[in-house]
N, C-alpha and C positions, 0 to 999 in steps of 0.2 A: 478482384473487383475494387474499383476506386472507392475510397472512403468519402462520404458526403461531408462537406464542411458544416460546422455548427450553424444553426439558424441565426441569421442576422450578422454573421461574421463576414459575409461577402459584401463589399461596398457597392452602392448603387451609383457607379461612376464609370466613365469610359476607361478602357485599359486593355491589356493583353493577358491571356491566361495560358497555362501550360499543363497538360496532363503528363505525369511522370510515373514511370514504373518503379518496381521495388528496388531495382539496381541503380536508380537515379538517372536513367536515360529519359530524355524528353521524347514522348511519343507523338504529341500533337501541340501545335501552337495556334491559338485563335485570337480574334479581337472582338470587342463588343462595345456598343454604345452604352449598355448597362451591364456590368459584369454580373450583378445579382440575377437579373432576368435571364441572361444567356446561360450561365452555369446551371441554374435551376432546371433548364430544359433538358440537361443530360441525365438528371436523376429522376427517371421515370421508368415505367415498364419497358424493358429492353425490346419488346415486340413493337413498341411505338417508335423506335429509333431506326434510322437507316442501317443496313447491314454492317457496313464498314465502321460506322460510328459506334454501334453496339459492340463490335469486336474491340475497338479502341478502349471503350469504357471498361470492358471486361479485363483487359490486360493492364490497365493503369492502376497504380497504387494510391496516388493522391493527386490533388490539383493545386497549383500555385497561380498567383496572379500579380500583375504590376499595374498600378493606377497611374494614369496620365491625365493631362488637363483637357485635351480635345480629342475628337474622333480621328482627326488627321494624324495626331501624334500616335494614336493607337495603331493606325495603319502602318506607319513607319516602323514602330517598335515591333509589330508582328513580322514585317518583312525582315528586319535585322535579326530577330531571333530564329526565324526559319533558316536564314542564310548561315547562322552560327551553328545551330544544332542539327540541321538536316533531319527533321523528325520523320519517322517512318510513315505516319498517317497524314502527312501534308502533301498537297500538290507540289510538284517540283518542275521548274522550268529549266530546260537544258538548251543553251545557246548552240545554234548550228554554226560552228566555227569555220565551216567551209567557205563562207562568204567573205571576200576581201573588202577592206576599207581603203580610201585614199586619205592619207594623213598629211597635214602640213605642220611642221614643227615651229609654230609661231613664237615659242619661247626662246628660240635660238637667236644669236646675233645675226646670222645669215640663214633665215628659214629655208627649208627645202620640202618638196612634196615626195611622198613615197607610198607604194602599195604595201599594206601591212595586214596582218591577221592577228587574232588572239587578244591578249590583255591590253587594256587602254592605259595610257600614261598621261600624267598632268603636263601642262604646257604644250599640248598638241591638239589641234583642231581636226576632228574626224568627219569625213563625208562618206555617205553610203549607209550600210554596205551595198555592194553591187553584186549582181547575179553572175557576172562573168569577168574573170580577171583579164582576159584578152581585150575585151571592150574597154575596160578602164585604162589599160596601158596604151591603147590606141588613142583614147581621149587625151591622156596626159601628153602623149607625143605631139598631138595637134596643138595643145595649149602652150607647150614650150616654144612654139613659133611666135606666139604673141606675148608670152610672159617667160622670157629666158632666165628663169631662176635656176639655181644649182639643184641637181638631183644626186650628186655624189655623196658618199658616206663621209662622216667627220674625219676619219683617218685619211682618206684620199684627199680631202680638202686641205688638211694641215700639211700633207706631203707636198702638194703643189704650191702651197703658200711658202714653204721653206725653199723650194726650188726656184720660185720666182717666175715660173712659166705655167700657162694654163694647159688643161687637157684638150683632147680632140673635140669635146662638145663645144668649147668656146669657138674653135675654128669653123665648125659647121653651123654656128649661130643657134645652138640649142642651150647655151649658157652665156650669161653676161659677164662672167669672169670676176666674181667678187674675190676669189683667192689671190688675184694679182692686182686688185684695186682698179679694175677696168670699169667699174660702175660705182657711183656714189651711193652711200648708205640710204639717203632719202629716196633716190630713184629706185633702188632695190626694194625698199619697203613699199613704195607705191605699186610695183609689179606684184608683190606678194598680196597686197590688199585687193588688187584687181582679180588675182587668181582666186582668192577666198570668196570674193563677191560672186564670181562666175560659178564656183562650185556650190554656193549657197542658192543658186537658181536665179539670182538677180543679174540678168545679162543685158537688160534694156539700156541702162545708162552707159554700160561699157561699150556696147555696139554704137550707140549714138556718139560717144566721145571719139571712137576710132573713125567713124564716118565723117565727123566734123573736121578732125585733123587731116584726113585724106583730102577733103574738099579744099581746106585752107592751103595745104601744100600745093595742090593742083592749081589753085588760083594764083599762087605766087610763082607758078611755072617751075616749081621744084618737083619735077615728075619722078625723080628717083626716090625722094622721100615719100611722095604720095603712093608709090608702088609698095613701099614697105608697110604703110598703114593699110593699103588694100589687102596685102597678103595676110596681115594680122587679123583683119576683119573677116576674111574668108576662113581662116583657121578657127576663129571663135565660133562662127556660124556652123562650120562643119562639126566641131565638137558638140555644139548645142543640139545638132540634128540627131545625135545618138540618143538623146533623151526625148521621150515622147510628151507632147503637151497634152495633159489630161483634163485641165479645167480651162474655161474661157477666161476667168479672171485670175490675176496673179496673186493667189492666196497662199498662205502658209498653213498647212494642216498635216495631220497624220491620219492614216486609215488603217483600221485593225480588222482583220478577217480571221475566222476560226473554222476549222474542220475537225470533227471529233467523233469518237465513239465512247463507249462506257469506260474504257481504260486509258485512252490516250487522246491527245489533241495536238494539232499542228496550228501554229499561230504565224501569221504574216503581218508585218507592219510596214506600210509604204510611207516614206517620208516625202511629202510634197512641199516644195518651196518655190514661191513665185509662180505657182501653177504648174510646176514641172516635177515629175518624180525623180528625185535626186538620189534615192537609195532605198533599201528595204532591209528589214530585220526578220530573221527566221528563228522561231523557237519551237521546241516540242515539249509537251506537258505530260508528265506521268500522273494520271488522275487517281492518286491513292485515296483521297477522301471523297465523300459523296457531295458533289457540288451541282447546283442548278446552273443553267446557262448564265444568268445574271451574276451569280457568285463567282463563276469562272472568269467572266470578263473583269470583275473587280480585282481578282487576284492577279490577272495578267497586267492590268493597267498599273497596279502598284509596283510590281516587279520590273516591268519594262522601264518605267520612268524613275525608279529609285536611283539608277546609275546610267542614264541614257547619254551616250556620246553625242547624239544628235539634238539634245535639248528637248524641252517641252514646248510645243507650238500653242497658238491661241485656240485652235479647234482640233478636236479628235473625233473622228467618225467611228462609230462602233456598231456591230450588228444588233445589239440589244443593250439597254441601259444597265449599268452595274447595280447590284442589289442595294447598296448604300450610296446612291449617286451623290448626295450632298457632301458626304465625308470624302469621297474620291475627288470631287471637284475642289474641295478645300485643300486636299493634299497636293493635287497637281498645281493649284494656284500658288501654294507656298514653294513648290519646287521651281516653278517658272519665275516667281516674284512678279506675277502679273495675272490678270484674269484668264481663265481657261474655260472653254465650253465643251460639253459632250453632247453629241447629237447622233440620232439614228436617221439617216437620210431615207426618204420614202420615194423620191422621184428626182428626175433631172440628172445632170452630169455627175453629181456627187453619189447618187444611187448607182449609176453605171460604174463609177470608180470602185465603190464598195463591192459590187458584184465581181469586178475584175480581181480584187484582192482576195475575195473568198474563193474564187476559182483557183488562184495560185495556192491558197492554203490547202484546198482539196487535192491539188496535184502533188504538193509537197507531202501531204499525209499519205497518199498512195505510194509515193516513192519510199517514204520512211518505212511503211509496213512491208513493202516488197523487198527492201534492201536486205533484211535479215534472211528472208526465205530464198533469195536468189544466190546467196553465198553458200557454196557447197560445204565449206567447213562448218558454218553455222547450222546447216541442216543436219550434218553428221553429229554435232554436239547435242542437238535437240533429241535425236533418236537415241543416242547413247544415254542421255539424261533420263529419258522416259524408261528405258530398259532398267536402269539402275534404281531409280526412285520408285517405280511401280512394281519392281521385282518380276519383270517379264522374262520368259525363257530366252527370247531373242529380241534384237532391236526391231521395233515395229515398222518394217519397211512399207507395209501396206496397212493403213488405218481406215476403217469405215466408221462414219459418224451418222447418227440418226436423230431426227427431231420431228416434232408434230406441230401442226398448225390447224386452227379452226376458229370460227366465230360463233360463240354460244352454242357449240355442238353441231353447227352446220358446216357443210363442205369440209369435212375432216380429211386431212391429207398428211402423209408422212414423207420425209425426204431421207435419202442416203447419199452422202458425198464421200468421195474416196481420195485419199492422199497417198501417193507412192513416192518413196524417197523424199518425203517432206514437201512435195509439190502436188497441186490438184491434178487429178486425172479425170477430166470432165466426161470422157467417153464412157466411164463406168458409173456416173451419177444415175440414180434411179428415183422416180417419184411413185408414191403409192396413194391410191384413193381408198379411203377406209369407209366401208359401207355397212359393216356388221356391228358397229358400236353405237348403241343408242345414247343420245345425250352427250354430256361433257364428261368423258372418262379417258384421261390421257394414258393411264396404265393399260387399259384394255386395248386402246388404239396402238400403243407401242408394242404390246404383245402380238397383235395381229400382223403388224408390219414385220417384226423380227421373225415371226414364224414363217411368213411367206418367203422372206429372203433366205433364211437358213434352210428351209425345206428344199428350195430350189438348188441351193448349194450342195446339199447331200445328194439330191437326185442327179446332179451332174457328176458326182463321183470325184469331186476335187477337194473334199474336206480332209483327206488323208495325206496330202502332200503339199509341199510349198511350190509346186510347179505344175503345169498342165499335164494330165495323164496322156499316155501314148494312145490309149484307146478310150472310146467313150462316145458321147453324143457328137454329132458332126458340128452342132452349133453350141458353143459355150459362151456364156455372157461374162464370165470373170476368169482371169488368168489363174488366180490362186486365192485361197481363203485369207482373211485378214489375220495379221499378227496382233492386232488390237481392235476390239469392237468398242467404240465410244458412244455413250448415250448422253444426250443433253438433259440434265436433271440431277436429282440427289439420290438418296438411298432407296427411295421407292422405285424409281426407274431401274436402278441397278438390280434390285430383287426380281423385277419382271424379266430382265435379260438373263439372269442366272437361271430362272425357272425355264425359260425357252431353251437355253443351251442344254440343260439337264434332260429335258423331254426328248431332245434330238440326239442325245449321246455325244455332245460336242464340248462338254465342260472342260475336259483335259486338253482339248485341241485348240480352242480359240479363247484367248484371254479377253476379259471384259472389264470396263471401268466406266464411271459416270462422272461428269463435270458439273458441279452445282454452281449456278451463276452468282448467287448472293455473295459468297466469299471466295469464289474461284477455288473451291476445294474438290479434291478428287477422291472418289470412293472406290474401293476394291472389295471383292468378295472375301468373306471371312472376318471382317472387322467393321464395327459401326463408327470407328474413329476415322476421320478423313485424313488424307495426305495433303499437306500444304507445301507447295513448291514456292521458291523465291519468285517474287514478281518480276525479277530480271532474268528468270530462267528461260533459256531457249526452248526447253521442253514445254513449259506452260504456255509460252507464246504460240507454239505450234498447235497445242490443243485448243487454245482460244480461237485461232484462225479456223480450225476445223469446225468448232461449234458455231461460230458466226456464219461460216459458209453454209452449213446445214440449215441454219435458221433462215438465211436469205433465200435459199433454194425452196424451202417449204413455204415461206410467205409468198413467193412469186407464183408458185403453183396454186396456192389457195386463192389468191386474187384472180388468177386466170379462170378458175372454176366458178368462182362467185360472179365474176363479170359475165361469163357465158350463161349462168343460171338466171341472172337478172334480165339479160337480153331476151333469152328464150321465153322466160316467164311473161315479160311484158307483151310479147308479140305472139304468144302461144294461142293457137286456135283461130287465127285470122284466115278466112277462106281464101285460097289462092296464093298464100304466102308460105312456100316451103322453105326448107333449110337453106338452099342456095340463094333464093331471092332475099330471104331475111338477112343473110350474111352480106350480100351485095348492097342492100339498102342501108344497113347499119354502117358499112364502110364508106358509102357515098356521102352520108350526112355526118361523118366524123364521130360516130358513137351514138348511144342511146339518148344522151342528153341533147345532142344536135338534132336527132330525130324528133324529140319532144318539142323543140323550138320551131320546127318546120311548120309552115302554114298548110292548110288543106290544098290551096292552089299549087304550092310547091310539090306536094306529094302526088297530086293528080298529074302534074306536068312532067313527071319522070318518064322519059321516053320508052323505057323497056318494061314499065310496070303498068298493068291494066288500070284504067281510071277507077274502076270499082274497088280494086284491091287497095289503091291509094286512099280512097275515102274510108275504107274499113280500118286501115292502119291508123289514120288520124282519129277516128272515133274511139278505137281501142286505147290509144295513148292519152286521150282527153276525157275518158269516162270518169266522172267524179265518184268518190267513195259513197257507198250506201250509208244511210243514217246510222246504222249500227256498226259501221266500220268493218263489215265482214267481207268486203270485196277481196276475194282470195287472190286475184291477180295483182292488185296494188300492194297487198301485204307481201307477196312474194318479191316484188320489185323493191319496196322500201325496207324490207327486213334483211 
């Protein structure tokens, strides 16, 4: 447990602090406007801390700090220390290096463009990154018709310089031949400047210049020269057409979108220059520490612009303002050496652009999560890891996971999801409606669901083998029993499952475990101490997917039942309105809310509904509460 510093020893100033364990390893790096106030918040009852924060404080031995002059310096120091120490309990941003950049070596005597990936170098201007390497190569090929700069390597350039003759690209007019002195240095620099201007999104002056040169040559009856400018103009416009105009005005801004769950997040940053999307950045976040959405946005902004190859624009659009917006704006202003604004767009083209970026983030997040599960080797490693770490007799080729859902004890439901060979088997998913549990009792509800499922398993005669029996009921719902039964919860849920297995004589046949959400800890029978798998473990990732899928499945069923109950309750007892008419009426008006908004004339005017029934429906939906609030029907709808 971390030792609390002496009272008054912590300075009341901005800075960065580090929690360090007994071996000297930095566990967590943070920043604060006031180190004294921030650090004092950690030394309280652990029950008042977020679960991961409490775990970090428990493992730390002492805390250190560094004082700086401003909040902006604290942000930068925090970023540098996280980058240096890679603390276990800090959020980590991982760059998706699959996206290519278009680089221009402006520091060279004869600069050249090239498609690159990976580490950034000084003396190079980077544009992008781009989503598709084929599109960027096609764009570069079009641009070389207007800006015939060299694309060869330095080695090839020096070889042809020694030979005194150019390569094939010069003869097909894709290079101006600087290696043999076919172009003056000033003219070459102008082409490079035009190329950089185009890639920066500023194509207007370039197009106007080419068009003016074409008209001037045409007026002088130099049609051959005019055709050269015409072809260059067409190539510029064709290359520009690859990029979609997103904004009506030629603004420079970045747009940040995030898709996340409790463990990970996908970040997309679209770079808009002169109103055009000229590149995007993809990042993935391992959410080790407990962060709110504004805190996550703050961390992303600091990390993205600490070493941004695309620079810091005047405006950054975000889905929500960072937790310490003033400090972040000051930090970005210093990085840009000019004013920077942060905004959350609420309407118009910028809002539409933000929604597009967030859609891309959600798509990237889905691909990221499915990538590991779609790989056979990864799934095999996950199953082998679970067998080893949980001491299972066999690799859990079939895992069943259970979760409960309710709202203050109403509409209690349970879910069972099944993964076989590490992949969902949706045909074996089951939903359970819990009717015998009064009030809010997750343990009793879990016991009922497990008893019903496992009793059916025993009755089908499949609990004794890992394959379907040759004889038995003609209709079997499951191919074979699970090699692991997983419960969403902690030690309490595990004890319920152990009790149900014992009552049915399945203790030795079906292994069981529970996954506690607070620390992602796994409990197994026979020990009160949890098993903690590495956060990068394929096995833990598989269990998390199971738990999340069971939760989603339970929530969706609960909402369905609750929606039906509310609809039936609101229209219950209306003379002449049976189940079929009720369902048709609700569907026609787009749900119960739409039905409430309908006027009496609209309801009476429904062609297939008797006028008297329409009036009765209107009266029922617009009956006010009684003075004592005891209107049973309204209570059923609103509760």
